[in-house]
C-alpha positions in Angstrom: -0.2 -0.4 0.2 3.1 2.2 1.0 2.5 6.1 2.0 0.5 8.8 -0.7 2.2 10.4 -3.3 3.0 13.6 -1.9 1.1 16.6 -3.2 -2.9 14.0 -2.5 -5.6 15.2 -0.6 -4.7 12.2 1.7 -0.7 13.6 2.1 -1.2 17.5 2.3 -4.0 16.0 5.3 -1.8 14.0 7.3 1.1 16.5 7.1 -1.4 19.1 8.3 -2.8 17.5 10.1 0.4 16.1 12.7 1.8 19.6 12.3 -2.0 21.0 13.6 -1.6 18.9 16.3 2.5 19.4 16.9 1.9 23.2 16.9 -1.5 23.2 19.7 0.8 20.8 21.8 3.4 23.1 22.1 1.6 25.7 23.0 1.8 27.6 26.4 -1.2 25.7 28.3 -3.8 29.2 28.7 -2.9 29.3 24.7 -3.8 25.6 23.9 -6.8 26.0 26.1 -7.8 28.8 23.6 -6.9 27.1 20.3 -8.2 23.5 21.4 -11.9 26.0 21.6 -11.7 27.0 18.2 -12.4 24.3 15.3 -10.3 23.3 12.5 -11.8 22.6 9.1 -9.2 22.0 6.2 -10.1 22.8 2.7 -9.1 22.4 -0.3 -9.3 25.4 -2.0 -11.3 29.0 -0.6 -15.2 27.6 -2.2 -17.3 29.8 -4.7 -18.6 31.8 -1.8 -15.8 32.8 -0.9 -14.2 34.7 -4.0 -18.3 35.8 -4.7 -17.2 37.8 -1.5 -14.2 39.2 -2.7 -11.4 36.8 -1.3 -8.9 36.0 -3.3 -9.2 32.3 -5.1 -5.6 31.3 -3.7 -6.6 32.4 -0.2 -4.2 30.2 2.3 -6.6 31.0 5.6 -9.5 32.2 7.3 -10.7 32.8 10.7 -14.3 33.5 11.0 -16.3 33.6 13.8 -16.6 36.0 16.8 -12.9 35.6 18.5 -13.0 34.5 21.3 -14.5 36.0 24.5 -16.3 38.5 22.4 -19.5 37.5 21.9 -22.3 39.1 22.6 -25.7 37.2 23.9 -27.4 40.9 22.6 -26.4 39.9 19.1 -26.1 36.9 19.1 -23.1 34.5 18.0 -21.3 33.3 15.6 -19.2 29.9 16.5 -15.3 30.5 15.5 -13.4 28.6 13.5 -10.4 27.8 11.3 -9.9 27.1 7.8 -6.8 26.1 6.7 -7.1 26.0 2.4 -4.5 22.7 1.3 -4.3 22.7 -1.5 -3.8 26.7 -1.9 -1.2 25.8 0.8 0.8 23.1 -2.1 1.0 25.7 -4.5 2.1 28.2 -2.4 3.8 26.2 -1.4 5.5 24.9 -5.4 5.2 21.0 -4.9 8.3 21.5 -1.3 6.7 19.5 1.0 8.9 21.8 4.6 8.0 24.4 2.6 4.0 23.6 2.5 4.4 22.3 6.2 6.0 25.9 6.9 3.4 27.7 5.5 0.2 25.5 7.6 2.7 26.1 10.3 2.4 30.3 9.8 -1.4 30.9 8.5 -3.0 28.6 11.7 -1.2 30.4 13.9 -2.2 34.0 12.1 -5.3 32.3 11.7 -6.0 31.3 15.8 -4.5 34.9 16.2 -8.0 36.4 14.7 -9.5 34.0 16.5 -7.8 35.9 19.5 -9.0 39.3 19.2 -5.9 40.3 17.0 -5.5 42.8 13.8 -3.5 42.5 11.1 -1.4 45.5 12.7 -1.3 43.0 15.7 -0.2 39.9 13.7 2.6 41.8 11.7 4.0 42.6 14.9 4.3 39.0 16.0 5.9 38.0 12.4 2.5 36.8 11.2 1.1 38.4 8.7 
């Protein structure tokens, strides 16, 4: 049976899942708890709906929902979720496995920053832009 071919969906999913678990295990306990409260969904590429809403077709990741701790009972809540677009990340990495894994890390941490309420300036200061 063997290992899945590099760039196959199975391979990308395996590598991204392993990197996500590694990142989360390395976080300080308080951040790990927050990170684990935000589901991560792996998609191949940005959907037609996202592109129609003005997002780039080659989008690498996206945080949706209310940042942790900001939802208001009066306004309702939108569940937080991080989307990682694995085929877009693979294309961005130009088929380089090490670069793909690094980009999964950077993209996840960037989107987690949004989940924690950081804006683009905050992320830039932390090298996550």
